[in-house]
C-alpha positions in Angstrom: -79.2 -40.0 22.0 -78.3 -36.6 20.3 -75.1 -35.0 19.0 -75.3 -32.5 21.9 -74.9 -35.4 24.3 -71.8 -36.7 22.6 -70.0 -33.7 21.2 -67.0 -32.0 22.8 -67.8 -28.4 23.5 -64.2 -27.4 23.9 -62.9 -27.2 20.3 -59.6 -26.3 18.9 -59.6 -23.4 16.5 -56.7 -22.3 14.3 -56.3 -19.6 11.7 -55.4 -20.2 8.1 -51.9 -18.9 8.6 -51.0 -21.4 11.3 -48.2 -23.6 10.0 -48.9 -27.4 9.9 -46.3 -27.9 12.6 -48.1 -25.3 14.9 -51.5 -27.0 14.1 -50.1 -30.4 14.8 -48.5 -29.3 18.1 -51.9 -27.8 19.2 -53.8 -30.9 18.2 -51.2 -33.1 20.0 -51.4 -31.0 23.2 -55.2 -30.9 23.2 -55.3 -34.6 22.2 -57.7 -34.0 19.3 -57.8 -35.3 15.8 -59.3 -32.2 14.1 -59.3 -28.5 14.4 -61.7 -25.9 13.2 -60.1 -23.4 10.8 -61.7 -19.9 11.0 -61.0 -17.9 7.9 -62.5 -14.5 7.4 -62.5 -15.0 3.7 -63.4 -18.7 3.3 -65.5 -19.2 6.4 -65.4 -22.3 8.6 -63.3 -25.2 7.6 -61.7 -28.3 9.2 -58.2 -29.7 9.3 -57.6 -33.2 10.5 -54.6 -35.3 11.6 -55.0 -37.1 8.2 -54.5 -33.8 6.4 -51.2 -33.3 8.3 -50.1 -36.8 7.7 -50.9 -36.6 4.0 -48.8 -33.4 3.7 -45.9 -35.0 5.5 -46.1 -38.0 3.3 -45.8 -35.9 0.2 -42.6 -34.5 1.7 -44.0 -31.0 2.3 -42.3 -28.8 4.9 -44.6 -28.5 8.0 -42.9 -25.2 8.8 -43.9 -23.7 5.4 -47.2 -25.3 4.8 -50.3 -23.6 6.3 -53.5 -24.9 7.8 -55.3 -22.9 5.2 -53.7 -24.8 2.3 -54.9 -28.1 3.8 -58.3 -27.1 5.1 -61.4 -28.8 3.9 -64.0 -26.1 3.1 -66.7 -28.3 1.8 -67.6 -29.3 5.4 -70.7 -31.2 6.4 -71.9 -29.6 9.6 -74.0 -31.3 12.3 -76.6 -29.7 14.4 -76.8 -30.3 18.1 -80.2 -31.8 17.8 -79.2 -34.5 15.2 -79.3 -38.1 16.4 -76.1 -40.0 16.6 -77.5 -42.2 13.9 -77.7 -39.2 11.6 -74.2 -38.1 12.5 -72.8 -41.6 12.0 -74.6 -41.8 8.6 -73.2 -38.5 7.5 -69.7 -39.6 8.5 -70.1 -42.9 6.6 -71.4 -41.3 3.5 -68.7 -38.6 3.5 -65.8 -40.9 4.5 -64.7 -38.7 7.4 -64.4 -39.1 11.2 -65.3 -35.6 12.5 -68.2 -33.3 12.3 -68.2 -29.6 13.3 -71.4 -28.8 15.2 -73.0 -25.6 14.3 -75.7 -23.8 16.2 -76.7 -20.7 14.4 -73.7 -19.4 12.5 -70.9 -20.5 14.8 -69.2 -23.7 15.8 -70.4 -24.9 19.3 -68.7 -28.3 19.3 -67.0 -31.2 17.4 -68.3 -34.8 17.3 -66.1 -37.7 16.3 -66.7 -41.4 15.6 -65.0 -42.1 19.0 -67.4 -39.8 20.8 -70.3 -41.7 19.1 -68.9 -45.1 20.1 -68.4 -43.9 23.7 -72.1 -43.1 23.9 -73.3 -46.2 22.2 -71.3 -48.8 24.1 -72.8 -48.1 27.5 -76.3 -48.0 26.0 -75.8 -51.3 24.1 -74.3 -53.0 27.2 -77.3 -51.9 29.4 -79.8 -53.1 26.8 -78.3 -56.6 26.4 
């Protein structure tokens, strides 16, 4: 099974100037654990629920902190044609739970550990 089979094609994107509160609200409404941050200067990054939680845990003000200040720019991107094993391996090696999926130069989806598990469980059940 491939990343294109598991990924969500409706991705949340935010700008670097969104506050953490705005970002968290959008993530909550969309029920997603990560958003793509599109920054004209820095390119494509990712912000996750863990990034928001870490900021709050430090006592930072979610109305003053911006998504751009908490964005990971050294992103490992997946391709739609990767196998789920390749995606899971990249996540394990990198210690993260989400991969932005790129096709060409732009994001076309997001795949999470949860997405991979959803695909693997039915396949494993049918095989055994």
